[in-house]
C-alpha positions, -999 to +999 in steps of 0.1 A: +615+253-447+584+222-441+581+206-412+587+166-410+554+145-400+570+134-365+580+171-362+545+186-363+522+171-337+553+183-315+557+217-328+521+225-323+523+208-288+552+233-277+536+262-288+502+252-268+521+252-239+537+281-241+508+306-250+479+305-235+450+334-232+424+332-202+391+331-203+385+360-189+409+382-212+383+372-238+370+402-255+369+403-292+357+367-307+383+348-331+375+315-350+397+288-352+397+260-373+375+231-363+367+249-330+346+267-310+344+297-285+323+307-260+299+331-273+304+365-258+341+364-250+371+380-270+409+379-273+428+408-269+465+416-286+491+405-262+523+429-259+546+401-258+568+390-295+548+354-290+515+343-308+492+328-282+467+303-293+434+303-272+439+276-251+434+280-213+398+267-203+393+251-240+401+218-256+426+225-279+415+213-318+430+178-325+447+165-359+450+130-368+467+131-396+471+103-420+505+100-438+501+081-469+535+094-491+561+123-492+539+144-515+506+141-494+528+144-460+543+179-474+509+187-486+495+181-452+520+197-431+519+228-448+476+229-443+483+220-410+510+251-407+487+275-423+456+265-404+475+265-370+489+299-386+457+312-392+441+315-357+473+326-338+470+366-331+484+389-360+509+418-348+488+447-359+467+477-344+435+470-320+413+494-345+421+468-372+405+439-357+375+430-368+343+411-347+334+384-358+301+363-341+311+332-326+290+301-335+277+278-302+302+255-282+304+222-301+303+189-286+340+188-272+340+219-255+352+219-219+341+239-197+369+233-167+384+271-174+353+289-156+363+274-124+393+301-123+362+330-123+374+348-086+347+341-067+323+374-053+345+397-033+333+415+003+348+448-016+322+449-045+304+477-049+268+476-037+242+497-051+221+515-028+188+496-029+212+465-022+226+481+009+191+494+026+179+458+022+210+445+042+202+439+081+230+438+101+229+424+138+248+452+157+288+439+167+293+417+201+315+438+223+351+416+227+352+426+258+331+450+286+324+457+321+287+452+320+268+426+313+238+447+297+257+443+265+254+411+257+220+407+269+202+416+234+227+383+220+220+359+248+194+343+251+200+327+284+206+362+297+171+373+284+160+346+306+177+349+337+165+386+336+130+379+331+132+353+365+144+387+382+179+376+386+197+411+391+229+413+367+245+442+380+254+426+411+264+394+394+288+415+369+305+430+398+325+394+402+341+390+364+343+355+379+305+351+378+300+369+346+322+348+328+305+320+336+271+333+330+280+340+299+292+308+284+262+287+298+236+275+274+202+276+289+182+246+283+216+224+286+228+242+323+199+264+337+168+247+332+172+212+350+189+236+381+157+255+381+132+227+376+151+211+406+149+244+426+109+241+427+111+208+435+132+216+463+100+240+472+114+273+461+085+291+444+087+312+411+090+344+429+120+333+450+143+323+424+157+360+411+167+362+444+183+332+448+206+328+419+213+367+423+231+353+452+241+318+445+249+322+406+280+297+416+250+270+416+254+264+383+290+253+386+278+219+406+268+187+393+230+177+396+239+148+411+258+166+438+230+185+448+203+158+452+233+137+472+234+168+495+198+171+505+194+134+510+219+139+535+195+160+552+167+142+551+188+118+561+191+142+596+155+143+599+156+176+587+121+178+574+111+191+536+100+222+550+128+227+573+153+220+543+134+248+521+136+271+546+168+266+546+183+266+511+159+296+505+178+315+537+212+299+533+217+301+496+248+287+493+238+258+518+237+231+488+270+241+478+288+229+507+295+188+501+279+163+524+313+163+545+312+197+553+275+200+564+284+172+586+315+185+602+296+217+606+265+199+625+294+178+647+305+215+656+279+231+671+265+197+690+299+191+705+307+228+709+279+239+723+272+202+740+235+202+725+217+171+717+207+160+686+177+176+681+187+210+698+207+212+675+187+208+644+165+234+657+195+256+658+206+253+622+168+254+611+165+291+626+197+304+614+209+282+587+240+301+576+257+289+608+263+258+582+280+283+554+296+311+574+326+314+590+330+293+624+359+321+637+330+343+649+311+313+668+344+306+685+351+341+695+316+349+703+320+321+732+348+332+745+333+366+750+300+348+767+320+330+792+358+346+799+350+389+794+306+389+802+310+363+830+281+337+816+280+297+829+277+273+799+240+265+806+236+305+806+249+304+771+230+273+762+199+288+770+207+320+752+218+309+718+187+283+720+162+313+716+182+341+701+210+319+677+218+352+659+237+358+694+266+329+678+274+356+653+267+389+663+294+417+666+316+416+696+322+449+702+284+457+700+278+426+725+298+437+749+287+476+749+256+462+750+263+441+782+282+469+799+255+494+799+224+470+808+243+453+835+264+482+849+245+510+840+208+494+850+220+473+874+201+442+857+223+412+869+230+380+846+204+356+856+178+383+846+195+391+809+196+351+805+158+352+806+156+379+776+182+376+760+170+391+731+181+427+746+214+418+732+195+414+693+179+451+698+198+484+690+222+500+716+207+540+713+171+521+712+176+508+749+196+538+764+165+562+750+138+541+770+157+537+800+164+577+804+129+584+798+118+556+821+146+571+844+130+606+839+097+598+847+105+575+880+097+543+862+130+528+858+124+497+883+138+461+868+138+442+899+108+411+898+105+412+932+093+449+937+061+468+924+064+483+884+086+459+876+094+462+835+111+432+821+133+436+794+110+416+773+086+445+774+117+473+770+128+465+740+104+449+725+077+472+722+068+495+696+070+533+706+030+536+707+028+504+731+057+515+751+047+548+761+012+542+766+015+506+788+049+511+803+058+550+806+021+564+809+027+590+786+023+597+755+040+597+723+045+637+719+063+635+756+091+609+747+097+627+713+101+662+733+124+640+758+143+625+731+152+661+715+169+672+750+191+645+750 
C-alpha cells in the first residue's frame, strides 16, 4: 500500500530513530543513496528482526520532496521507499554479502560519532619493545618505620642528609618524622638555615643542631628573631648567644616570657646579681631549657643535708654550674666520702667544688694510693699539703710524678690489689 506525501517523512524519521549501527560495527561497506560512508569501515548483519540504517555518527540523507500532483506524489513516494529500502540491511548469509569500495566523504558528512571511540585502555597489550622503554619509579611506601625509604623520593630529606642531619635519630619520634616529610626545603627550611648561620652557627654544626632540635622548623621565623632580640636586650653578646644556642639547641624554642621567667628564677633563688646570673646561664645554657625541679631539689640538699651556707652554695655553683643539675645520689655519696672519710672540712670543699664534678671511683683510687704511700695530707696548714684540685684534675702521669712521687706502673699495680 502506497504512503501519502505527509506520511513518508514521518515514517522515514521513525526508522532512523529505532534502528542504527554504531561506527565501530562498520566493517563491510554499504552504499547509500545520496550518501557516502567512512572509508575502511563496514557494516555487519544484525541478528534482530528490524532492518537498520547506518545512523550513529553520520548524517542521514535528507530529501526535499516537491509534490505537484497525486500521480507525481505516488511515483515519488514509491521511488523514496525504494531508495530507503535499498539502504536497509538484507536478511542474508554473511558469505553472500559483497564488499564494495566506498568513496570519500562529501561536504555534508559529520565526524561527531568518532568521539564515541573508547580511550586508550591501561589493559591494552604492550609489545616487548615498548615495555623495555617504560621507566617506572619505585613505588613510594604508604607506611614505613624508617625515613630511609623516602630519601630517594624527597629532595628535602636528601639535602638534610648532606647537611649532616642524622635521620635515624629523628625517625625514633614518629611525629617528628612526619613533620620532616611534609616540609618543603625552599619554603620551610632554607630561611631557618640562613637565620642560624647569621646567628653564628657554622656549616658543620648545623647537622648536629637540627638532629637535636628538628622542632625548630615548626617555629615562626619572626618569633625566633624576637627571642634573639630579647637576649640582646639583656646584654648577652652575639658570641654568648651563639654559644648558648649551640649548647642548648632548644633555647630559641622558648617564648620571651618563659626565658624571662627562667632568668628571674635564678636571680631570685640564688640571690645573684644581674651580671653573675648572665655568666651562670652562659656557662650552662641548658639551665634555661631544662627542668627546674632538679635545681630546687639540689639547693635543698646543699643546705639541709650537706650543711653548706647560702653564700658557700653561691660560690660553688658560680664556679661549677653543673652542681645545680647533678644527680642527688652522686652529690651525697661524694660529699660523704670527701668529708667523712678523707676528713676534709666544708670550707676547703667550698674552695675546690670541682670534686663534685669528678667520678667518685677516681677520688677513691687516688686517696687510697696516697694513704698507702703515707702522703694523704689535705690540711693546708701542714707540710706536704695536697689540694683537692690537684687530686682530681691532674692526669695519672702528673699525679704519680708530682703528687704521689711514684711511677705509673706502681699506681697500676696498686689498683690491681683493690
